[in-house]
TORVEXFI-186052 format. One record per residue (C-alpha): residue number from 1; residue in one letter; x negated, y negated, z. Coordinates in Angstrom, 1 decimal. Layout:
TORVEXFI-186052
{num = NUM; residu = A; u = X; v = Y; w = Z} .
...
end
This chain:
TORVEXFI-186052
{num = 1; residu = M; u = -83.3; v = 111.8; w = 196.1} .
{num = 2; residu = K; u = -81.8; v = 109.9; w = 193.2} .
{num = 3; residu = K; u = -80.8; v = 106.3; w = 193.5} .
{num = 4; residu = E; u = -77.2; v = 107.0; w = 192.7} .
{num = 5; residu = N; u = -77.1; v = 109.5; w = 195.6} .
{num = 6; residu = I; u = -78.2; v = 106.9; w = 198.0} .
{num = 7; residu = G; u = -75.4; v = 104.5; w = 197.1} .
{num = 8; residu = I; u = -72.8; v = 107.3; w = 197.1} .
{num = 9; residu = L; u = -74.1; v = 108.7; w = 200.4} .
{num = 10; residu = T; u = -73.9; v = 105.2; w = 201.9} .
{num = 11; residu = I; u = -70.4; v = 104.8; w = 200.7} .
{num = 12; residu = L; u = -69.3; v = 108.2; w = 202.0} .
{num = 13; residu = I; u = -70.9; v = 107.8; w = 205.5} .
{num = 14; residu = S; u = -69.5; v = 104.4; w = 206.0} .
{num = 15; residu = A; u = -66.0; v = 105.6; w = 204.9} .
{num = 16; residu = I; u = -66.3; v = 108.6; w = 207.2} .
{num = 17; residu = L; u = -67.4; v = 106.3; w = 210.1} .
{num = 18; residu = L; u = -64.5; v = 103.8; w = 209.4} .
{num = 19; residu = I; u = -61.9; v = 106.5; w = 209.5} .
{num = 20; residu = A; u = -63.4; v = 108.0; w = 212.6} .
{num = 21; residu = Y; u = -63.5; v = 104.7; w = 214.2} .
{num = 22; residu = G; u = -60.0; v = 103.9; w = 213.2} .
{num = 23; residu = L; u = -58.7; v = 107.1; w = 214.7} .
{num = 24; residu = Y; u = -60.7; v = 106.4; w = 217.8} .
{num = 25; residu = K; u = -59.1; v = 102.9; w = 218.2} .
{num = 26; residu = G; u = -55.7; v = 104.4; w = 217.3} .
{num = 27; residu = F; u = -53.0; v = 102.0; w = 216.2} .
{num = 28; residu = Q; u = -54.1; v = 99.2; w = 218.4} .
{num = 29; residu = S; u = -53.7; v = 95.7; w = 217.0} .
{num = 30; residu = M; u = -57.0; v = 94.1; w = 216.0} .
{num = 31; residu = R; u = -56.3; v = 90.4; w = 216.9} .
{num = 32; residu = E; u = -59.9; v = 89.5; w = 217.3} .
{num = 33; residu = F; u = -62.9; v = 90.3; w = 215.0} .
{num = 34; residu = D; u = -64.3; v = 93.7; w = 215.9} .
{num = 35; residu = V; u = -68.1; v = 93.8; w = 215.5} .
{num = 36; residu = I; u = -68.3; v = 97.6; w = 214.9} .
{num = 37; residu = A; u = -65.6; v = 97.4; w = 212.1} .
{num = 38; residu = G; u = -67.3; v = 94.4; w = 210.5} .
{num = 39; residu = I; u = -70.7; v = 96.2; w = 210.4} .
{num = 40; residu = L; u = -69.0; v = 99.3; w = 208.9} .
{num = 41; residu = F; u = -67.2; v = 97.3; w = 206.3} .
{num = 42; residu = L; u = -70.5; v = 95.5; w = 205.5} .
{num = 43; residu = I; u = -72.4; v = 98.8; w = 205.1} .
{num = 44; residu = F; u = -69.6; v = 100.1; w = 202.9} .
{num = 45; residu = F; u = -69.6; v = 96.9; w = 200.7} .
{num = 46; residu = I; u = -73.5; v = 97.2; w = 200.4} .
{num = 47; residu = G; u = -73.2; v = 100.8; w = 199.3} .
{num = 48; residu = I; u = -70.7; v = 99.8; w = 196.5} .
{num = 49; residu = V; u = -72.8; v = 96.9; w = 195.4} .
{num = 50; residu = Y; u = -76.0; v = 99.1; w = 195.4} .
{num = 51; residu = L; u = -74.2; v = 101.8; w = 193.4} .
{num = 52; residu = I; u = -72.9; v = 99.4; w = 190.7} .
{num = 53; residu = I; u = -76.3; v = 97.9; w = 190.3} .
{num = 54; residu = V; u = -78.1; v = 101.3; w = 190.0} .
{num = 55; residu = V; u = -75.5; v = 102.6; w = 187.5} .
{num = 56; residu = Y; u = -75.9; v = 99.4; w = 185.4} .
{num = 57; residu = K; u = -79.6; v = 99.8; w = 185.4} .
{num = 58; residu = Q; u = -79.4; v = 103.4; w = 184.4} .
{num = 59; residu = Q; u = -77.0; v = 102.7; w = 181.6} .
{num = 60; residu = K; u = -79.4; v = 100.0; w = 180.3} .
{num = 61; residu = N; u = -82.2; v = 102.4; w = 180.4} .
{num = 62; residu = D; u = -80.2; v = 105.0; w = 178.5} .
{num = 63; residu = I; u = -79.3; v = 102.6; w = 175.9} .
{num = 64; residu = Q; u = -82.9; v = 101.5; w = 175.3} .
{num = 65; residu = K; u = -84.0; v = 105.1; w = 175.0} .
{num = 66; residu = K; u = -81.3; v = 105.8; w = 172.5} .
{num = 67; residu = K; u = -82.3; v = 102.7; w = 170.3} .
{num = 68; residu = K; u = -85.9; v = 104.0; w = 170.4} .
{num = 69; residu = E; u = -84.6; v = 107.5; w = 169.3} .
{num = 70; residu = I; u = -82.7; v = 106.1; w = 166.4} .
{num = 71; residu = K; u = -84.9; v = 105.6; w = 163.3} .
{num = 72; residu = K; u = -84.9; v = 102.2; w = 161.7} .
{num = 73; residu = E; u = -83.7; v = 103.6; w = 158.4} .
{num = 74; residu = D; u = -80.5; v = 104.9; w = 160.1} .
{num = 75; residu = L; u = -79.6; v = 101.4; w = 161.2} .
{num = 76; residu = E; u = -79.8; v = 99.9; w = 157.8} .
{num = 77; residu = P; u = -76.8; v = 100.2; w = 155.5} .
end
């Protein structure tokens, strides 16, 4: 499984769980901190951060590969 898929999967699962939990709770007012909602938001946030880091690293590796492919003569005017 690719690293990007892990981040996307984490985001999707946590989003689905948040929606399901929100429907379960209904439209009740949330005056106090709800542990389950806090954990689900934390998982969602971790998935987003992980996905951003993986995409950044992939872009960095792609740029390095392209620089190696370009001949030195092509870079000179």
